[in-house]
C-alpha positions as CSV (number, residue, x, y, z in Angstrom):
1,X,0.0,0.0,0.0
2,X,1.4,3.3,-1.1
3,X,-0.9,6.0,0.3
4,X,-4.1,5.9,2.3
5,X,-7.2,7.8,1.1
6,X,-6.6,10.7,3.5
7,X,-3.2,11.4,2.1
8,X,-4.3,11.2,-1.5
9,X,-7.1,13.7,-0.8
10,X,-4.8,16.1,0.9
11,X,-2.3,16.0,-2.0
12,X,-5.1,16.5,-4.5
13,X,-6.2,19.6,-2.7
14,X,-2.7,21.0,-2.7
15,X,-1.4,20.0,-6.1
16,X,-2.0,23.4,-7.7
17,X,-0.2,25.1,-4.9
18,X,2.8,22.7,-5.2
19,X,3.1,23.6,-8.9
20,X,3.8,27.2,-8.2
21,X,5.6,26.8,-4.9
22,X,8.6,24.5,-4.5
23,X,7.9,21.7,-2.1
24,X,10.0,21.3,1.0
25,X,10.9,18.5,3.3
26,X,8.3,19.8,5.7
27,X,5.5,19.4,3.1
28,X,6.6,15.8,2.5
29,X,6.6,15.1,6.2
30,X,3.2,16.5,6.7
31,X,1.6,14.8,3.7
32,X,3.1,11.5,4.7
33,X,2.2,11.8,8.3
34,X,5.8,11.3,9.5
35,X,8.6,13.4,11.1
36,X,11.1,15.5,9.0
37,X,13.8,13.2,10.4
38,X,12.0,10.1,9.0
39,X,11.7,11.7,5.6
40,X,15.5,12.7,5.7
41,X,16.4,9.2,6.8
42,X,14.3,7.6,4.0
43,X,15.1,9.8,1.1
44,X,18.9,10.0,1.9
45,X,18.9,6.2,2.5
46,X,20.7,6.6,5.8
47,X,21.7,3.3,7.5
48,X,21.0,2.3,11.2
49,X,17.3,3.4,11.3
50,X,14.4,1.0,11.8
51,X,11.7,2.3,9.4
52,X,9.0,-0.1,8.1
53,X,8.7,-0.7,4.5
54,X,5.2,0.7,4.2
55,X,6.4,4.0,5.7
56,X,9.3,4.1,3.3
57,X,7.0,3.5,0.3
58,X,4.6,6.3,1.6
59,X,7.4,8.8,1.9
60,X,8.7,7.9,-1.5
61,X,5.3,8.3,-3.2
62,X,4.4,11.6,-1.5
63,X,8.0,12.9,-2.5
64,X,7.2,11.9,-6.0
65,X,3.8,13.5,-6.2
66,X,5.1,16.7,-4.6
67,X,8.0,16.7,-7.0
68,X,10.4,17.0,-4.0
69,X,14.0,16.0,-4.6
70,X,16.3,15.5,-1.6
71,X,19.1,18.1,-1.6
72,X,22.5,16.6,-2.0
73,X,24.0,19.7,-0.5
74,X,21.7,19.8,2.5
75,X,22.5,16.1,3.1
76,X,26.1,16.6,2.7
77,X,26.3,19.5,5.1
78,X,24.3,17.7,7.6
79,X,26.8,14.8,7.6
80,X,29.8,17.2,7.5
81,X,30.5,16.2,3.9
82,X,31.0,18.8,1.1
83,X,28.0,19.1,-1.3
84,X,27.8,20.4,-4.8
85,X,26.5,23.6,-6.3
86,X,26.8,24.8,-9.9
87,X,27.6,28.0,-11.8
88,X,26.2,27.9,-15.2
89,X,27.8,29.7,-18.2
90,X,26.6,30.5,-21.7
91,X,29.0,29.0,-24.2
92,X,29.4,32.2,-26.0
93,X,29.8,34.2,-22.9
94,X,33.0,35.6,-21.3
95,X,32.5,35.4,-17.6
96,X,35.9,33.9,-16.8
97,X,37.9,36.5,-18.7
98,X,35.5,39.4,-18.1
99,X,37.3,42.2,-16.1
100,X,34.3,42.5,-13.8
101,X,32.7,39.1,-13.5
102,X,36.0,37.3,-13.0
103,X,36.1,38.9,-9.6
104,X,32.5,37.8,-8.9
105,X,33.5,34.2,-9.8
106,X,36.5,34.5,-7.5
107,X,34.4,35.6,-4.5
108,X,32.0,32.7,-5.2
109,X,34.8,30.2,-5.3
110,X,36.5,31.4,-2.1
111,X,33.2,31.4,-0.2
112,X,32.3,27.9,-1.4
113,X,35.7,26.7,-0.2
114,X,35.2,28.4,3.1
115,X,31.9,26.6,3.5
116,X,33.3,23.2,2.4
117,X,31.0,23.3,-0.6
118,X,32.1,22.2,-4.1
119,X,31.5,24.4,-7.1
120,X,30.8,22.7,-10.4
121,X,30.8,24.6,-13.7
122,X,28.3,23.8,-16.5
123,X,27.6,25.3,-20.0
124,X,24.4,25.9,-22.0
125,X,23.6,27.2,-25.4
126,X,22.1,30.6,-25.8
127,X,19.3,29.3,-28.0
128,X,17.9,27.0,-25.3
129,X,14.5,25.6,-26.0
130,X,13.5,22.5,-24.1
131,X,14.2,20.9,-20.8
132,X,16.2,18.3,-22.5
133,X,18.9,21.1,-23.0
134,X,19.1,21.9,-19.3
135,X,22.7,22.1,-17.8
136,X,24.3,18.7,-17.5
137,X,24.7,18.9,-13.8
138,X,21.0,19.5,-13.4
139,X,19.9,16.7,-15.7
140,X,22.2,14.2,-13.9
141,X,21.1,15.4,-10.4
142,X,24.7,16.3,-9.6
143,X,24.0,19.7,-8.1
144,X,21.9,20.9,-5.2
145,X,21.5,24.5,-6.6
146,X,22.4,26.7,-9.5
147,X,23.9,30.2,-9.8
148,X,23.5,32.2,-13.0
149,X,25.7,35.3,-13.5
150,X,24.6,38.0,-15.9
151,X,22.7,36.3,-18.8
152,X,19.7,34.0,-18.1
153,X,16.9,32.3,-20.0
154,X,13.7,32.6,-18.0
155,X,12.2,29.3,-19.1
156,X,15.4,27.5,-18.3
157,X,15.4,29.0,-14.7
158,X,11.7,27.9,-14.3
159,X,12.4,24.4,-15.4
160,X,15.3,24.1,-13.1
161,X,13.2,25.2,-10.2
162,X,10.4,22.9,-11.0
163,X,12.9,20.0,-10.5
164,X,13.2,21.3,-6.9
165,X,16.7,22.8,-7.6
166,X,17.0,26.4,-6.1
167,X,18.4,29.1,-8.2
168,X,20.2,32.4,-7.4
169,X,20.7,35.0,-10.0
170,X,23.5,37.6,-10.0
171,X,23.2,40.8,-11.9
172,X,20.9,39.1,-14.4
173,X,19.1,40.0,-17.6
174,X,16.5,39.8,-18.7
175,X,14.4,40.6,-15.6
176,X,12.7,37.5,-14.0
177,X,10.2,37.9,-11.2
178,X,9.9,35.6,-8.2
179,X,13.5,34.4,-8.2
180,X,16.2,34.8,-5.6
181,X,18.5,37.5,-7.0
182,X,21.4,39.8,-6.0
183,X,22.5,42.9,-7.7
184,X,24.4,46.1,-6.9
185,X,22.6,49.3,-6.5
186,X,22.9,50.7,-10.1
187,X,20.4,53.5,-9.7
188,X,22.5,55.0,-6.8
189,X,25.7,54.2,-8.8
190,X,24.4,56.4,-11.6
191,X,23.7,59.3,-9.2
192,X,27.1,59.3,-7.6
193,X,29.3,60.5,-10.4
194,X,26.9,63.3,-11.2
195,X,26.7,64.5,-7.6
196,X,30.5,64.4,-7.5
197,X,30.9,66.4,-10.8
198,X,28.1,68.9,-9.8
199,X,30.1,69.6,-6.7
200,X,33.1,70.4,-8.7
201,X,31.1,72.9,-10.8
202,X,30.3,70.9,-13.8
203,X,26.9,71.5,-15.5
204,X,27.5,70.1,-18.9
205,X,27.9,66.4,-18.5
206,X,27.7,63.6,-21.0
207,X,26.8,59.9,-20.4
208,X,28.4,57.2,-22.5
209,X,26.6,53.8,-22.6
210,X,25.4,51.0,-24.8
211,X,22.6,48.4,-24.7
212,X,20.3,50.3,-22.3
213,X,17.7,47.4,-22.4
214,X,19.9,45.5,-19.7
215,X,18.4,46.2,-16.3
216,X,21.8,47.2,-14.8
217,X,22.6,49.7,-17.5
218,X,19.1,51.0,-17.5
219,X,19.3,51.6,-13.7
220,X,22.6,53.5,-14.1
221,X,21.1,55.7,-16.8
222,X,18.0,56.3,-14.7
223,X,20.2,57.3,-11.7
224,X,22.4,59.6,-13.9
225,X,19.3,61.3,-15.4
226,X,17.7,61.8,-12.0
227,X,20.8,63.3,-10.5
228,X,21.2,65.6,-13.6
229,X,17.7,67.0,-13.1
230,X,18.3,67.5,-9.3
231,X,21.7,69.2,-9.9
232,X,20.3,71.6,-12.5
233,X,22.9,70.3,-15.1
234,X,22.6,69.7,-18.8
235,X,22.2,66.1,-20.0
236,X,24.0,64.7,-23.1
237,X,23.7,61.1,-24.1
238,X,26.3,59.4,-26.2
239,X,25.3,55.8,-27.2
240,X,28.0,53.4,-28.4
241,X,27.3,50.5,-30.6
242,X,28.8,48.0,-28.0
243,X,30.4,47.9,-24.6
244,X,34.0,47.9,-25.7
245,X,37.0,50.2,-25.2
246,X,37.3,50.6,-29.0
247,X,33.6,51.6,-29.5
248,X,33.9,54.4,-26.8
249,X,37.2,55.5,-28.2
250,X,35.9,55.8,-31.7
251,X,32.7,57.7,-30.6
252,X,34.8,60.1,-28.4
253,X,37.1,60.9,-31.3
254,X,34.1,62.1,-33.2
255,X,32.4,63.9,-30.3
256,X,35.2,65.6,-28.4
257,X,36.5,67.8,-31.1
258,X,33.1,69.5,-31.4
259,X,32.8,73.1,-30.1
260,X,30.0,72.3,-27.7
261,X,31.8,69.3,-26.0
262,X,30.9,68.6,-22.4
263,X,33.2,69.5,-19.4
264,X,32.6,66.0,-18.0
265,X,31.8,62.5,-19.1
266,X,30.3,59.6,-17.1
267,X,30.6,56.2,-18.6
268,X,28.4,53.1,-17.9
269,X,31.6,51.1,-17.2
270,X,35.3,51.4,-16.9
271,X,36.1,50.0,-20.2
272,X,33.9,52.7,-21.9
273,X,35.6,55.3,-19.7
274,X,39.0,54.1,-20.7
275,X,38.2,54.4,-24.3
276,X,37.2,58.1,-23.7
277,X,40.5,58.7,-21.9
278,X,42.4,57.3,-24.8
279,X,40.6,59.5,-27.3
280,X,41.2,62.6,-25.1
281,X,44.9,61.7,-24.9
282,X,45.1,61.4,-28.7
283,X,43.3,64.7,-29.2
284,X,45.6,66.4,-26.6
285,X,42.6,67.2,-24.3
286,X,44.1,67.3,-20.8
287,X,42.2,65.2,-18.1
288,X,41.1,66.5,-15.6
289,X,42.2,70.1,-16.4
290,X,39.9,70.3,-19.6
291,X,37.8,67.2,-19.2
292,X,36.7,65.1,-16.3
293,X,35.9,61.4,-16.8
294,X,34.2,58.9,-14.5
295,X,33.7,55.2,-15.0
296,X,31.7,52.3,-13.3
297,X,32.6,48.9,-11.8
298,X,36.1,49.8,-10.3
299,X,37.9,47.1,-12.3
300,X,41.7,46.8,-12.3
301,X,42.0,48.7,-15.5
302,X,41.1,51.9,-13.6
303,X,44.4,51.8,-11.7
304,X,46.5,51.9,-14.8
305,X,44.8,54.5,-17.0
306,X,46.4,57.9,-17.4
307,X,45.3,59.5,-15.2
308,X,43.9,56.8,-12.8
309,X,40.2,56.6,-13.2
310,X,37.6,57.9,-10.8
311,X,34.8,55.3,-10.7
312,X,31.9,53.8,-8.9
313,X,32.3,50.3,-7.5
314,X,30.8,47.7,-5.2
315,X,32.2,44.7,-3.6
316,X,32.6,42.3,-6.6
317,X,34.0,39.4,-4.6
318,X,31.4,40.0,-2.0
319,X,28.7,39.8,-4.7
320,X,29.8,36.2,-5.7
321,X,30.2,35.1,-1.9
322,X,26.8,36.5,-1.1
323,X,25.3,34.5,-3.9
324,X,26.8,31.2,-2.5
325,X,25.5,31.9,0.9
326,X,22.1,32.7,-0.4
327,X,22.0,29.5,-2.4
328,X,23.1,27.3,0.5
329,X,20.4,28.9,2.6
330,X,17.8,28.2,0.0
331,X,19.0,24.6,-0.3
332,X,18.8,24.1,3.4
333,X,15.5,25.9,3.4
334,X,16.6,28.6,5.9
335,X,15.4,31.3,3.3
336,X,11.7,31.9,4.1
337,X,10.9,33.9,1.0
338,X,12.2,34.9,-2.4
339,X,13.8,38.4,-2.8
340,X,16.1,40.6,-4.7
341,X,18.9,41.9,-2.6
342,X,20.6,45.2,-3.6
343,X,24.3,45.6,-2.3
344,X,25.6,49.2,-1.9
345,X,28.2,51.0,-4.1
346,X,30.5,53.8,-3.4
347,X,32.4,56.5,-5.4
348,X,36.2,56.0,-5.7
349,X,37.8,59.3,-6.5
350,X,41.1,59.2,-8.4
351,X,43.0,61.5,-10.8
352,X,40.5,61.7,-13.7
353,X,38.1,64.2,-12.2
354,X,38.7,67.9,-11.2
355,X,37.0,71.3,-11.0
356,X,35.2,72.6,-14.1
357,X,37.7,74.4,-16.4
358,X,38.1,78.1,-15.6
359,X,36.9,77.8,-12.0
């Protein structure tokens, strides 16, 4: 006998809720009429416990109906053995070599090591269509949870969650509602450079960006525009074709020689800002005496530009570390609700900004 009538009725009444809400070990225990410890012993096949065969079958059946999968990570941590989590990359992405996300990855790896958790890496195609193309670590049940950094596919995320595998998103696009996510305060990050420049006397400020459809870039642009209005400055928007040093350099080479050039430029990231600095150097425009430049991300490149780059930055390694902690909490069911956490940013003043010319 697998389930008595009462259990089946309770399950049927709750099936719709189970489809939209990930089942927990508590749900299985309640529906099967046993303790959480018993469910854990049965599903993790732990030896040394006397549990009758009918009870085992009841637990297995309820777990199957609720689509509950025991967490390899939670079981591992409970027995003081390391578990596995995964970071998923897109094959055409550049997370490992990216000047920003490489530090996010480093933070995640260090935090996983501190928590005795193994990180596995998996790849997926950008043109994902069906659940058969889910990351290999998910299909094979090798991971207790998944972290996506930057690019995600909403349907893939939902399919992974339906398998009972928690997901945490880091600085993701496109936007997905109802998923645990972590990002930096892009809106405030867009405001800080303008406030700094206005305090230095600048009122004619340009913003260099690309692909404003990304939420992080849209947030920075919104913050920039809000601070421009509040500071009484004039807004100038320079849109590049792509987020590269060369695209910003080429655009600045065309714009900076114009008679109405701005006295200050804010860039959506440090790579674009570095391209502007290179163009200014080529055009013999002195920074910061004749032009101030501010970037975003506080990557290593900013230390080596001439002059060193004023920028906005958050804790990149902390972003990755926090993602690992959030995922472990979700796996161990300590996280009571789904939320988006926004981590703070700060202005890092170096040599590329100064008072408005003629002040």
